[in-house]
C-alpha positions in Angstrom: 8.5 2.0 45.6 6.7 -1.4 45.8 7.5 -4.0 43.2 4.1 -4.0 41.6 3.2 -0.3 42.3 5.7 2.0 40.7 5.7 5.6 42.0 4.9 8.4 39.6 7.9 9.5 37.6 8.9 12.9 36.2 8.0 12.1 32.7 9.4 15.2 31.1 12.8 14.4 32.5 12.7 10.8 31.3 11.4 11.7 27.9 14.2 14.2 27.2 16.9 11.8 28.4 15.5 8.9 26.5 14.9 10.8 23.3 18.6 11.9 23.2 19.8 8.3 23.5 17.8 6.1 21.1 15.1 7.9 19.1 17.2 10.9 18.4 19.8 8.8 16.7 17.1 7.3 14.5 16.0 10.8 13.5 19.6 11.6 12.6 19.7 8.6 10.2 16.4 9.7 8.7 17.9 13.0 7.6 20.2 11.2 5.1 17.5 9.2 3.4 14.5 9.7 1.2 11.3 7.9 0.3 8.9 6.1 2.6 9.4 7.5 6.1 13.0 8.3 5.5 14.2 4.7 5.3 16.8 5.0 8.1 19.7 3.1 6.8 23.4 3.8 7.6 25.4 5.5 4.9 27.0 3.3 2.2 25.8 0.2 4.0 25.7 -1.7 0.7 29.2 -0.8 -0.6 30.7 -4.2 0.2 27.9 -6.2 -1.3 27.5 -7.5 -4.9 24.4 -6.4 -7.0 22.9 -9.9 -7.1 24.3 -11.2 -3.8 22.0 -13.6 -2.1 20.8 -12.7 1.3 20.4 -9.0 0.7 17.7 -8.1 -1.9 17.8 -11.4 -3.8 16.8 -13.9 -1.1 14.2 -16.6 -0.7 11.3 -16.0 1.6 12.5 -19.1 3.5 15.8 -17.6 4.6 16.6 -14.6 6.8 17.8 -11.3 5.6 21.5 -10.5 6.0 22.0 -7.3 8.0 25.3 -5.4 8.1 26.7 -4.5 11.5 25.6 -0.9 11.2 22.1 -2.1 10.3 22.0 -4.3 13.4 22.8 -1.4 15.6 20.0 0.6 14.1 17.6 -2.3 14.6 18.5 -2.2 18.3 17.5 1.5 18.5 13.8 0.7 18.2 11.6 0.0 21.2 8.9 -2.7 21.4 5.3 -2.3 22.5 3.7 -4.3 25.3 0.1 -4.6 24.3 -1.0 -6.4 27.4 -1.2 -4.4 30.7 1.1 -5.4 33.6 -0.7 -7.9 35.8 0.2 -6.0 39.0 -1.6 -5.8 42.3 -2.8 -2.3 41.4 -4.2 -3.5 38.1 -6.0 -6.4 39.7 -7.6 -4.1 42.2 -8.7 -1.8 39.4 -10.2 -4.8 37.5 -12.1 -5.8 40.6 -13.8 -2.4 40.8 -14.9 -2.4 37.1 -18.4 -3.4 36.1 -19.1 -6.4 33.9 -17.4 -5.8 30.6 -19.7 -4.9 27.8 -18.8 -4.2 24.2 -21.4 -1.8 22.9 -18.9 1.0 23.0 -16.5 -1.0 20.8 -19.2 -1.4 18.2 -20.0 2.3 18.3 -16.4 3.2 17.8 -16.0 0.7 15.0 -19.0 2.3 13.2 -17.6 5.8 13.7 -14.2 4.8 12.3 -15.9 3.1 9.3 -18.0 6.2 8.6 -15.0 8.6 8.8 -12.7 6.4 6.7 -15.5 6.1 4.1 -15.9 9.9 4.0 -12.1 10.3 3.6 -12.2 7.8 0.7 -15.0 9.8 -1.0 -13.3 13.1 -0.7 -10.0 11.6 -1.8 -11.4 10.2 -5.1 -13.5 13.2 -5.8 -10.5 15.6 -5.6 -8.4 13.2 -7.8 -11.1 13.1 -10.5 -11.4 16.9 -10.6 -7.7 17.5 -10.9 -7.0 14.7 -13.3 -9.8 15.9 -15.6 -8.5 19.5 -15.4 -5.2 18.3 -16.6 -6.3 16.0 -19.5 -9.3 18.0 -20.8 -7.0 20.9 -21.9 -4.4 18.5 -23.2 -7.0 16.8 -25.5 -8.0 20.2 -26.9 -4.4 21.0 -27.9 -3.8 17.5 -29.4 -7.0 17.6 -31.5 -5.7 20.8 -33.0 -2.3 19.2 -33.6 -0.5 21.4 -31.1 1.7 18.7 -29.5 4.2 21.2 -28.2 1.4 23.1 -26.3 0.0 19.9 -25.1 3.3 18.7 -23.8 4.0 22.1 -22.1 0.5 22.1 -20.5 0.8 18.5 -19.2 4.3 18.9 -18.0 3.7 22.3 -16.3 0.5 21.3 -14.4 2.0 17.9 -13.5 5.2 19.5 -12.1 3.0 21.8 -10.1 1.0 18.9 -8.7 4.1 16.8 -7.9 5.9 19.8 -6.3 3.0 20.3 -3.9 2.9 16.5 -3.2 6.6 16.1 -2.6 7.4 19.4 -0.9 4.6 18.8 1.7 6.1 15.5 2.6 9.8 16.6 2.6 9.3 19.9 4.3 6.3 19.3 6.6 6.0 15.6 7.4 8.4 13.0 6.1 6.4 10.3 8.0 3.6 10.9 5.5 5.7 9.6 2.5 5.1 6.4 0.6 2.2 4.1 1.3 2.8 3.8 5.1 2.0 0.1 5.0 5.4 -1.2 6.2 5.3 1.0 9.2 1.8 0.0 10.1 2.7 -3.6 9.8 5.7 -3.0 12.1 3.6 -1.1 14.7 0.9 -3.8 14.8 3.7 -6.3 15.2 4.9 -4.6 18.3 7.5 -2.0 17.3 7.2 1.7 18.1 7.5 3.8 14.9 7.5 7.6 15.5 5.0 10.0 14.0 3.0 7.6 11.9 -0.2 8.3 13.8 0.0 12.0 14.2 -2.7 14.4 12.9 -0.1 16.3 10.9 0.7 13.1 9.1 -2.9 12.6 8.3 -3.3 16.1 6.7 -0.1 15.9 4.7 -0.8 12.3 3.6 -4.2 13.3 2.3 -3.0 16.3 0.4 0.1 14.7 -1.0 -1.8 11.6 -2.2 -4.4 13.7 -4.1 -1.8 15.7 -6.0 0.5 12.7 -6.6 -2.2 10.6 -8.2 -3.8 13.5 -10.1 -0.4 14.4 -11.6 -0.4 11.2 -13.6 2.6 9.6 -11.9 2.5 5.7 -12.0 1.2 5.5 -8.5 -2.2 4.8 -6.8 -4.2 6.0 -3.8 -4.9 2.7 -2.2 -1.8 2.4 0.0 -2.3 5.9 1.5 -6.0 5.1 2.1 -4.9 2.2 4.3 -2.6 4.5 6.2 -5.4 7.1 6.5 -7.7 4.4 7.8 -5.2 3.5 10.4 -4.7 7.1 11.4 -8.4 7.5 11.8 -8.6 4.4 13.9 -5.7 5.5 16.1 -6.9 9.1 16.6 -10.6 8.6 16.8 -10.5 5.8 19.4 -8.3 7.9 21.8 -10.2 11.2 21.4 -7.0 13.1 22.4 -4.2 14.8 20.5 -1.0 16.2 21.8 -0.6 18.3 18.6 -4.0 19.9 19.0 -3.7 19.8 22.8 -7.2 18.3 23.3 -8.3 15.4 25.5 -12.0 14.7 25.4 -13.6 13.0 28.4 -15.1 10.1 26.4 -14.2 6.5 25.8 -11.4 6.7 28.3 -11.1 3.0 28.6 -9.9 2.8 25.0 -6.7 4.6 26.0 -4.6 1.5 26.2 -2.2 -0.3 23.8 -4.5 -3.3 23.2 -7.6 -1.4 22.2 -5.7 1.1 20.2 -4.0 -1.7 18.3 -7.4 -3.3 17.5 -8.9 0.0 16.2 -5.8 0.6 14.0 -6.2 -2.9 12.5 -9.9 -2.1 11.8 -9.1 1.3 10.4 -6.6 -0.3 8.0 -9.2 -2.8 6.9 -11.7 0.0 6.4 -9.2 1.8 4.2 -9.0 -1.2 1.9 -12.8 -1.5 1.9 -13.3 2.1 0.9 -10.5 2.2 -1.7 -11.7 -1.0 -3.5 -15.3 -1.2 -2.5 -14.3 -4.5 -1.0 -15.5 -5.0 2.6 -14.7 -8.7 2.8 -11.3 -8.2 1.1 -10.5 -5.4 3.6 -11.2 -7.7 6.5 -9.0 -10.4 5.1 -6.3 -8.0 4.1 -6.0 -6.7 7.6 -6.0 -10.2 9.0 -3.5 -11.7 6.5 -1.0 -8.9 5.9 -1.3 -6.0 8.4 -2.2 -7.5 11.8 0.0 -9.8 14.0 -2.7 -10.2 16.7 -6.2 -11.4 15.8 -9.3 -13.0 17.4 -12.8 -13.9 16.5 -14.4 -10.9 18.2 -12.1 -8.5 16.3 -13.1 -10.2 13.1 -16.8 -9.4 13.7 -16.1 -5.8 14.7 -13.7 -5.2 11.8 -16.2 -6.7 9.4 -18.8 -4.2 10.7 -16.3 -1.3 10.3 -15.6 -2.3 6.7 -19.3 -2.6 6.0 -19.9 0.9 7.2 -16.9 2.3 5.4 -17.9 0.8 2.0 -21.5 1.9 2.5 -20.5 5.5 3.3 -18.2 5.9 0.3 -20.6 4.2 -2.1 -23.6 6.3 -0.8 -21.7 9.5 -1.3 -20.3 8.5 -4.7 -23.7 7.6 -5.9 -24.7 11.3 -6.0 -21.5 13.0 -6.9 -18.8 12.8 -9.7 -16.0 15.3 -9.3 -18.2 17.0 -6.8 -20.9 17.5 -9.4 -24.3 16.5 -8.1 -26.0 13.9 -10.4 -29.3 13.5 -8.6 -29.0 9.8 -8.0 -28.4 9.8 -4.2 -28.8 6.3 -2.9 -28.8 4.6 -6.3 -25.9 2.3 -6.3 -25.0 2.0 -10.0 -22.9 -1.0 -10.9 -20.3 1.1 -12.8 -19.7 3.1 -9.7 -20.2 0.4 -7.1 -17.9 -2.1 -8.8 -14.6 -0.5 -9.8 -13.6 -2.8 -12.7 -17.0 -4.4 -13.5 -16.9 -7.2 -16.0 -20.2 -7.0 -17.9 -19.8 -9.8 -20.5 -19.4 -13.3 -18.9 -17.3 -16.1 -20.4 -17.6 -19.8 -19.6 -14.4 -21.6 -18.5 -12.7 -24.7 -19.8 -10.3 -26.9 -17.9 -7.7 -26.3 -20.6 -7.5 -22.6 -19.4 -5.5 -23.9 -16.4 -2.4 -24.3 -18.7 -2.0 -20.7 -19.8 -3.1 -19.6 -16.3 -0.1 -21.4 -14.8 2.1 -19.7 -17.3 0.7 -16.3 -16.4 1.1 -17.1 -12.7 4.8 -17.9 -13.3 5.3 -14.7 -15.3 3.5 -12.7 -12.6 5.8 -14.2 -9.9 9.0 -13.6 -11.8 8.0 -10.0 -12.8 6.8 -9.4 -9.3 10.1 -10.4 -7.8 11.9 -8.3 -10.4 9.8 -5.3 -9.3 10.7 -5.9 -5.7 14.4 -6.4 -6.4 14.9 -3.3 -8.6 12.8 -1.2 -6.3 15.2 -2.1 -3.4 18.2 -1.4 -5.5 16.9 2.0 -6.6 16.2 2.8 -2.9 19.8 1.8 -1.9 21.3 3.8 -4.8 19.2 6.8 -3.8 20.3 6.6 -0.2 24.0 6.2 -1.2 23.8 9.2 -3.5 22.2 11.4 -0.8 24.8 10.2 1.8 27.5 12.1 -0.2 25.6 15.4 0.3 26.1 17.1 3.6 23.7 20.1 3.2 20.3 19.3 4.6 18.7 21.9 2.3 20.3 20.4 -0.8 19.1 17.0 0.2 15.5 18.3 0.5 15.7 20.0 -2.9 16.9 16.7 -4.5 14.1 14.7 -2.7 11.5 17.2 -4.1 13.1 17.1 -7.5 13.2 13.3 -8.0 9.5 12.7 -8.4 9.3 15.8 -10.7 11.9 14.2 -13.0 9.8 11.0 -13.1 6.7 13.1 -13.9 8.5 14.9 -16.7 9.5 11.6 -18.3 5.9 10.2 -17.7 4.3 13.3 -19.2 6.6 13.2 -22.2 5.8 9.5 -22.9 2.0 10.2 -22.4 2.0 13.0 -25.0 4.6 11.8 -27.6 4.6 8.0 -27.4 1.1 7.7 -29.0 2.4 9.7 -32.1 4.7 6.8 -32.9 1.8 4.3 -33.1 -0.9 4.2 -35.8 -4.6 4.9 -35.4 -7.1 2.0 -35.4 -10.3 2.5 -37.3 -13.7 1.3 -36.1 -17.4 1.9 -36.7 -20.1 2.7 -34.1 -23.8 2.1 -34.6 -25.9 4.6 -32.7 -29.3 3.3 -33.8 -30.1 2.0 -30.3 -29.5 3.2 -26.7 -26.6 0.8 -26.4 -24.4 1.6 -29.3 -22.1 -1.1 -30.6 -18.6 -0.3 -31.8 -16.7 -2.7 -34.1 -13.3 -2.8 -35.7 -13.0 -3.3 -39.4 -13.0 -7.1 -39.0 -16.1 -7.2 -36.9 -14.4 -7.5 -33.5 -15.9 -5.4 -30.7 -14.1 -2.4 -29.3 -15.1 -0.1 -26.4 -16.7 3.2 -27.4 -14.9 5.3 -24.7 -11.4 5.0 -26.2 -9.1 8.0 -26.7 -9.2 9.5 -30.2 -6.0 11.5 -29.6 -5.1 13.1 -33.0 -6.8 10.4 -35.1 -9.2 11.4 -37.9 -12.5 12.9 -36.9 -15.9 11.2 -37.0 -17.5 10.6 -40.4 -21.2 9.7 -40.8 -22.1 7.2 -43.5 -24.8 8.6 -45.8 -27.0 10.1 -43.0 -27.3 6.7 -41.3 -26.7 5.8 -37.7 -23.2 4.5 -38.5 -20.2 6.6 -37.6 -16.7 5.8 -38.8 -14.1 6.7 -36.2 -10.5 6.0 -35.2 -8.6 5.8 -31.9 -5.1 5.6 -30.5 -4.3 2.5 -28.5 -1.4 4.0 -26.5 -3.3 7.1 -25.7 -6.2 5.0 -24.4 -3.9 3.5 -21.8 -1.8 6.6 -21.0 -4.2 9.5 -21.2 -6.4 8.2 -18.3 -6.1 7.7 -14.6 -4.8 4.2 -13.7 -8.2 2.7 -12.8 -9.8 3.7 -16.1 -6.9 2.3 -18.1 -7.2 -1.0 -16.1 -10.9 -1.1 -17.0 -9.9 -1.1 -20.7 -7.4 -3.9 -20.1 -10.1 -6.0 -18.4 -12.8 -5.5 -21.0 -14.1 -8.7 -22.6 -14.6 -9.7 -26.2 -12.3 -6.9 -27.2 -9.6 -9.2 -28.6 -7.9 -6.7 -30.9 -8.5 -3.5 -29.1 -4.8 -3.4 -28.2 -2.1 -4.8 -30.4 1.3 -6.2 -29.5 3.2 -2.9 -30.3 1.2 -0.7 -27.9 1.3 -3.3 -25.1 5.0 -4.1 -25.4 6.1 -0.5 -25.7 4.1 0.7 -22.7 4.9 -2.4 -20.4 8.7 -1.8 -19.9 8.5 1.9 -19.7 5.6 1.9 -17.2 7.3 -0.9 -15.2 10.5 1.0 -14.8 8.8 4.3 -13.9 6.5 2.6 -11.4 9.4 0.8 -9.8 11.3 4.1 -9.5 8.3 6.1 -8.2 7.6 3.6 -5.4 10.0 5.1 -2.8 10.1 8.7 -3.7 9.1 11.4 -1.3 5.4 11.5 -2.1 2.4 9.9 -0.5 1.4 7.1 -2.9 0.8 3.4 -3.2 1.7 0.7 -5.7 -1.6 -1.2 -6.0 -2.9 0.5 -9.1 0.5 0.2 -10.8 0.7 -3.5 -9.9 -2.7 -4.2 -11.4 -1.9 -2.1 -14.5 1.4 -3.9 -15.1 -0.1 -7.3 -14.5 -3.0 -6.4 -16.8 -0.5 -5.6 -19.6 1.3 -8.9 -19.0 -1.9 -10.9 -19.1 -3.2 -9.0 -22.2 0.0 -9.9 -24.0 -0.4 -13.6 -23.2 -4.0 -13.3 -24.4 -3.0 -11.7 -27.7 -0.5 -14.5 -28.3 -3.3 -17.0 -28.0 -5.4 -14.9 -30.4 -2.5 -14.8 -32.9 -2.0 -18.6 -32.5 -5.7 -19.7 -32.6 -7.6 -16.8 -33.9 -10.6 -15.0 -32.3 -12.7 -17.8 -30.8 -16.4 -17.4 -30.9 -17.2 -21.0 -30.1 -18.5 -21.4 -26.5 -15.9 -24.2 -25.9 -13.0 -21.9 -26.7 -14.4 -18.5 -25.7 -12.1 -18.4 -22.6 -9.2 -17.4 -24.9 -10.0 -13.8 -24.3 -7.2 -11.2 -23.8 -9.3 -9.2 -21.3 -9.9 -12.3 -19.2 -6.2 -13.0 -19.0 -5.5 -9.4 -18.2 -7.5 -9.9 -15.0 -5.5 -13.1 -14.3 -2.3 -11.3 -15.0 -3.2 -8.5 -12.7 -3.9 -10.9 -9.9 -0.7 -12.9 -10.6 1.6 -9.8 -10.6 -0.1 -8.4 -7.5 0.5 -11.7 -5.8 4.1 -11.9 -7.0 4.8 -8.6 -5.4 2.8 -8.8 -2.2 2.5 -12.6 -1.7 -1.1 -12.2 -0.6 -3.5 -15.1 -1.2 -6.9 -15.1 0.4 -7.4 -11.4 0.6 -6.1 -10.8 -2.9 -8.5 -13.4 -4.3 -11.5 -11.9 -2.7 -10.4 -8.3 -3.6 -10.1 -9.2 -7.3 -13.5 -10.9 -7.4 -15.1 -8.0 -5.5 -13.4 -5.5 -7.9 -14.7 -7.2 -11.0 -17.8 -9.1 -9.9 -16.4 -12.0 -12.0 -17.0 -15.1 -9.9 -16.7 -17.2 -13.0 -12.9 -16.7 -13.0 -12.5 -17.3 -9.3 -10.7 -20.7 -9.8 -8.2 -19.3 -12.4 -7.5 -16.3 -10.2 -6.7 -18.6 -7.2 -4.4 -20.7 -9.3 -2.5 -17.7 -10.7 -2.1 -16.2 -7.3 -0.8 -19.5 -5.8 1.7 -20.1 -8.6 3.0 -16.5 -8.5 3.4 -16.8 -4.7 5.3 -20.0 -4.9 7.6 -18.6 -7.7 8.1 -15.3 -5.8 8.9 -16.9 -2.5 11.9 -18.7 -4.0 13.4 -15.5 -5.3 12.7 -12.5 -2.9 10.9 -11.6 0.3 7.4 -10.1 0.0 7.5 -6.4 -1.0 6.3 -4.9 2.3 8.6 -7.2 4.4 11.5 -6.3 2.1 10.7 -2.7 2.8 10.9 -3.3 6.5 14.3 -4.9 6.1 15.5 -2.1 3.9 14.5 0.4 6.6 15.9 -1.7 9.4 12.5 -1.8 11.3 12.3 -4.8 13.5 9.6 -7.3 12.6 8.9 -10.7 14.2 7.4 -13.2 11.8 4.7 -15.6 13.0 7.0 -18.4 12.0 10.6 -17.1 12.2 13.3 -19.0 10.5 16.3 -20.0 12.8 19.1 -21.6 10.8 21.9 -23.7 12.3 25.1 -23.6 10.3 23.2 -21.8 7.6 21.2 -25.0 6.7 19.1 -26.6 9.4 15.9 -24.8 10.5 15.8 -25.2 14.3 12.6 -25.7 16.3 11.8 -22.6 18.3 11.0 -24.7 21.4 14.7 -25.5 21.7 15.3 -21.9 22.9 14.9 -20.4 26.3 14.5 -16.7 27.3 18.1 -16.6 28.4 19.3 -17.3 24.9 18.0 -13.9 23.7 18.4 -11.8 26.8 21.1 -9.1 27.1 24.0 -9.8 29.4 24.6 -8.8 32.1 20.9 -8.5 33.1 19.8 -5.1 34.4 17.6 -5.5 37.4 15.6 -3.3 39.8 15.1 -3.7 43.5 11.6 -3.7 45.0 12.3 -0.2 46.3 14.2 2.3 44.2 14.3 6.1 43.8 12.8 8.0 40.9 16.2 9.4 39.9 17.6 5.8 39.7 14.8 4.8 37.4 15.3 7.9 35.2 19.0 7.2 34.9 18.3 3.6 34.1 15.9 4.4 31.3 18.1 7.0 29.8 21.2 4.8 29.7 19.6 1.6 28.4 17.3 0.5 25.6 15.9 -2.5 27.4 12.1 -2.8 27.4 11.8 -5.0 30.5 13.5 -5.1 33.8 13.4 -8.0 36.3 12.4 -7.1 39.8 14.6 -8.9 42.4 14.6 -9.0 46.2 17.3 -10.3 48.6 16.1 -13.4 50.4 18.7 -15.3 52.5 21.5 -13.5 50.7 20.3 -14.5 47.3 18.6 -12.3 44.7 15.1 -13.8 44.0 13.0 -13.0 41.0 9.7 -11.3 41.9 8.4 -10.2 38.6 9.0 -8.0 35.5 8.3 -4.3 34.9 8.3 -2.9 31.4 9.6 0.5 30.2 6.1 1.6 29.1 4.9 1.4 32.7 7.4 4.2 33.6 6.9 6.4 30.5 
C-alpha cells in the first residue's frame, strides 16, 4: 500500500473491532444515566467533591473544568473529526479532473433545508397549539363551575399521558433524542464524533417527544429541539442517503464529505432558530456565535439565505392556519403572528433607565448562574441515584417517571395555586372595535386575561361597560409559555400583576424548570429562561412603581414593569447562555422594540460579565458534565494554577501520545485493522527507512480507513 494511496479495507471487520473497544464502552456508560443523551459520566464520580467546590460546577469561565480520573478516561474514548480531506496524490489527481467549482448547488441545498426546517417548525407549533388547547379548554370549564377536583384530575391525567408519551419514546426508542441536543451539536461542529445525533430515528422521536412535552404544560420550550431538528434536516438532506432506511440517492454526491456536511448542519441549526423565533438574522448570529466552530463569509451568505427561506416558509403557513384551522388569510403576515412577543405601545427612553437596567443585568447574571449550578447538581444527583440500580428495566421506569412527577407538581400548582390569590376587578368598554380594559384605579389591563373562578361579567345598565375580574396567577400558569411571556412584556399594564403573584410563581417555576432541564424528554430551556427573566424584570418594575407611582409623564414613562420584564428576560437568558450579539438581535426581532435596544445590550453585557465570574456557560457546562471533548477557540492553559500560558509556547510533541504509533509506506490490511481496533488514535505518521533512519513522509487519519 502506497503512503498516500491506502488500499480498500474490510470495513465491516474494522467497524466491529473498533466498536467493541471505544464506542461500546461509551454506550455502557450511557445505560446508567438519564437526561440529555444519557450524560455518560462514571458512577459516583462526584462522591469526593464538596457541593460548592470550585472547579467543578462552581467555576469561573476563565478557568478550566476539573475532571476526575474516570472522567478523563471517558473523554479519551471519543474520536475527533477531520473536516478537511487528506491532501494525498490521489486527492490531487481527483481535483485536477474536476470542472471549475460552482456553488449553485450549495444555494439550492440551502434553500431546500430552509424550506424543510420551516415546514417542521409550522407543524410542531400547530400540534402544540391543538394539544395545549385541548387540555386547558376542558379545565376552564370545570373551574368555572367550581369543580377544582375534576379540573385537577383532568389536567393531571392528560398531562401524565402527554409526558408518558414524550419520555417513553425517548427512553425506550431513542435516548439520543432527549434534551435540547444543543451541547452535542456544538461538540460535533467542534470536531467530536457523537453517536446517533443525526439519525432519522432521532428526528422522528425528537419531533414527537417535543410536541407532547411542551403541550403537557411542563416548564420547557420547543426552541432547543427545533435547533436540533434543523441540524438533523441539514445533515440528512444534504447527504441524500440513510443507512437506517437503506437508501442512497444519486444526487448531490459531492456533498458527501465532512466539510460540506458540517456547513449544512450549521445552516440547519440557524434555520431552526429562525423558524422557532421568526428571527432570521438572530438565527444566523446564533449559529455563528454559539453553535459553529468553523465559519467563513461564504457560509454567512448561504446560511442567511437558508434562514430567510425557513422564516418565510413557517410564517407563510402560519398566516393561514391556527391549530390546523384554516382562517382564510393565506399570505397575509399579521403582526401578532409574525412577531412572537410584539410590543404595540412604544415608550421613550431616559438615560436614568441605565441604572435599574444594570441592576436587572446583575440579577439576571446571578440568577442565571444559579440556574446552571443547580441544574448540574440535580443532574449529578440523578446519575448517582441511578448508579445504585442495577436493573436496566427499573432504570428506564425511573427515567420515564421523573418527568411525570414534575408534571404532577406543575399541574397541581397550576390548578390550586391561583385559589390562594384574590381576584382583581376591572372594567372593559366595548363601545368601539378596540375595547379598552381598565383596573379600578384607571390603569390599563389586557383583555385576554384568565378569569379562572372569578365573578362573572356584569353589564352596567345596558351600557357598553362590562365589570369583570381575573386571576393573576392563572393568567401566567394556565397558558403556554409564549402566551404568558406576552402578558409579562405588555406595556402600560403597571398593576396587572402584583408582588404576591410574581414572587409566588418565580421560585416554584425556577425550581421546576431547573429540574426539568435534563429529564428524559425532548425539550429546551429558552422559553423557561425568558419566562423566569420576565418575572424578575417585572418584580423590579413593580418596585419602581411602588416607590415612584405610575408615571404618565413622558420623561418618566420608562418606569414600566413590562419594559423591565423584557430587559429581565434578556438578562437572565444572557446569564445562562452568555450569548451577546445573537441574543440582542433575537430579543429585538421577537418584540419589534428597537427603542429598547440599548438597554437590552447593557443588560446582556452586565449579566454575561457577572455570570462569567461564577460558572461556565450553560451549554459548555453540559458538555463538561457529559465528558464530551470540546476545544474552545481560546483555550485556557494555566501554569501552577495561576499564569495563563501563550499557546504558541507549545509544540505538537507536547500533546502527542507516547510512544508514537507509526505506519510504514506499505502495510497489510490485517495490520491496519488490528491497529485501528487496539488504539484510539485519530492520526498515524507515515514513515520510511532512509539510510537506516525512519523519516516522516506524511500523516494518515483514521477516517481515511473507515
